[in-house]
N, C-alpha and C positions, 0 to 999 in steps of 0.2 A: 504493498501500497503504500503507495505519496503519502512525504511529509508533511502537511498541511501549512507549516512555518513558513518551506520553500516557497521564497516568492514565483519558482517556475515551476511547481510543478501543479501538474497538471486538476483539479478538485471537485471542482462548479461544472456542473449539468449542460446543456445550451440553452436547456429553460427559467433557470437558476441566474447561470452570467445574463442573460436577456433579462427579465427584473431587474436585479442591479443592474445593468448597466438599460433600464427605460425605453427597450425595442423588441423586437418583435425575433422569433427565433430564425423566421426567413434570414430578417437586413442579415443575423452573422451568417445563416448561409455565406449574403453572397459577397460582405467579406472578404469570408475562407476563400468564394470564388476566384473572389480582384487579385487576392496577396495578401491584400491588407493584416489578414491572421495568418496562426498556420496549430491551432488551440491542437492538443496529449489526440492519441484515440486508445480503444480499447483495444484490447485482443475484438474483440465483436465490431473496432467500430465508430463505440457511442462515443464522441469527442468530450473533452475535457479543457475545459479554461482555469489558467495559473489564472494567480496575478495579478501577476505583468499583466499579461490575454483581455484582462476585465482592465487592470490602468487604459492598455491601448484599444478599448473599444466605446469607451469615452474619451477619448480625447478621437475617436474619430466620430463620434458621434456631435461632440463641442465643435471643429470644422464643419462637417454637415450642417449646423445652427446654423454657421459664416456662411453657409453657401455654398461652397465646395465642393464639386463631383464627387465619385467617390475617383477618377482618376488625377485628378489634383489634388486633393489627399493621400494617394501615391505620392505623389511628387512631394508633396511638404514631409513626408513618413522618409521619403533614401533622406533628400534635403539635410533632416536632423541627425539620419545616422549618418550620413559624411561627417558633418561637423562634428558630431561624437566620435565618427570615431578618426579624426585629425586634432583636435583636440587632443589623442592623446583617451577617452573617458570610453565603458562603453554605450554602445548606444541606448536610448533612452524604453525600447520596450525589446523582446524575448526575438522581434526578426529586426538582421541589420538589414538585409534590402525587401524594403513593398515593395510588393507588388512589382508585376511586370510592366512590356511597353505593351503602348497600344490597350489598356483598359477603354475599356467601354463602356459607358451609365446609362445600360440598359435601363 
């Protein structure tokens, strides 16, 4: 079992994570499909979100509230990861390279 005090250990199911962020489970699936978040999986395929994933999802929600689309959010997250890397810090989230080029905002 994952250590619940480890910020990168997946401990929250998708419904709990969606409630914590204030969005729907379909949105979390869309963010994963867009490459914005990469939750851990159980052997059976169930998504498990970590504290770091929840922080990232809240950041995504805040950027959406500011009017950015998913492609814009991917760029912001990628730039933040690059800046952290250049500054010699660890990236601000569990995923260092956010999103792939050509993400559509469907």
